[in-house]
C-alpha positions in Angstrom: 2.2 -66.3 35.9 0.4 -65.1 32.8 0.0 -61.6 31.7 -3.0 -59.6 32.9 -6.0 -59.6 30.6 -9.2 -57.6 30.2 -12.3 -59.9 30.3 -15.0 -57.5 29.0 -17.7 -60.2 29.1 -17.2 -60.5 32.9 -16.3 -56.7 33.3 -13.1 -57.4 35.0 -9.3 -57.4 34.5 -7.9 -60.8 35.4 -4.5 -62.3 36.2 -4.1 -66.1 36.3 -1.5 -67.4 38.8 -1.0 -71.0 39.8 -4.5 -72.0 38.7 -6.0 -69.1 40.7 -7.6 -65.9 39.3 -7.1 -62.5 40.8 -9.4 -59.8 39.4 -10.4 -56.1 39.4 -14.0 -55.7 38.7 -15.3 -52.6 36.8 -18.1 -51.0 35.0 -18.0 -48.5 32.2 -20.2 -45.4 32.3 -19.6 -43.2 29.2 -15.9 -42.2 29.2 -15.4 -43.4 32.8 -14.3 -46.7 34.2 -15.4 -47.4 37.8 -13.4 -49.9 39.7 -15.7 -51.6 42.2 -13.5 -54.2 43.9 -10.3 -56.1 43.6 -10.1 -59.8 44.7 -6.9 -61.8 45.2 -7.3 -65.4 46.3 -5.8 -66.1 49.8 -3.1 -68.4 48.3 -1.8 -65.5 46.3 -1.8 -62.7 48.9 1.4 -60.8 49.6 3.0 -61.4 46.2 2.2 -58.1 44.6 -0.5 -59.6 42.4 -3.0 -56.9 43.0 -0.4 -54.2 42.4 0.5 -55.7 39.0 -3.1 -56.1 38.1 -4.1 -52.5 38.9 -1.0 -51.1 37.2 -2.1 -53.0 34.0 -5.8 -51.9 34.4 -4.8 -48.2 34.8 -2.5 -48.5 31.8 -5.5 -49.8 29.8 -7.8 -47.0 31.0 -5.2 -44.5 29.9 -4.8 -46.1 26.5 -8.6 -46.1 26.0 -8.9 -42.5 27.1 -11.0 -43.3 30.1 -11.2 -41.4 33.4 -11.1 -43.5 36.6 -13.4 -43.6 39.6 -11.7 -45.8 42.3 -14.6 -47.0 44.4 -12.4 -50.0 45.3 -10.2 -49.0 48.3 -7.2 -50.8 46.8 -7.4 -48.9 43.6 -7.8 -45.6 45.5 -4.7 -46.4 47.7 -2.7 -47.4 44.6 -3.5 -44.2 42.9 -2.6 -42.2 46.0 0.8 -43.9 46.1 1.5 -43.4 42.4 1.2 -39.7 41.5 1.6 -40.5 37.8 -1.9 -41.9 37.8 -3.6 -38.7 39.3 -4.4 -37.4 35.8 -6.7 -40.4 35.3 -9.0 -39.4 38.2 -12.5 -38.4 37.1 -13.4 -34.9 38.4 
């Protein structure tokens, strides 16, 4: 398993595992990052891949000073389960 990466050309954070790519798509609007959806290939489901990917993506948002709009239900649920990410939510 590789480390998660930002792929700004594709506007998504990616994680390569066993030849498959999981990703969290986003768009940037000013000082806000809007996560639109997260995709994990069927072969990788149930391994914590999306959790690892979103943790990385939120760390990157924090490092860049971006606020988060979690349109993606997985990102929204992750943020609800992790109170330490609540300060990232856009008001």
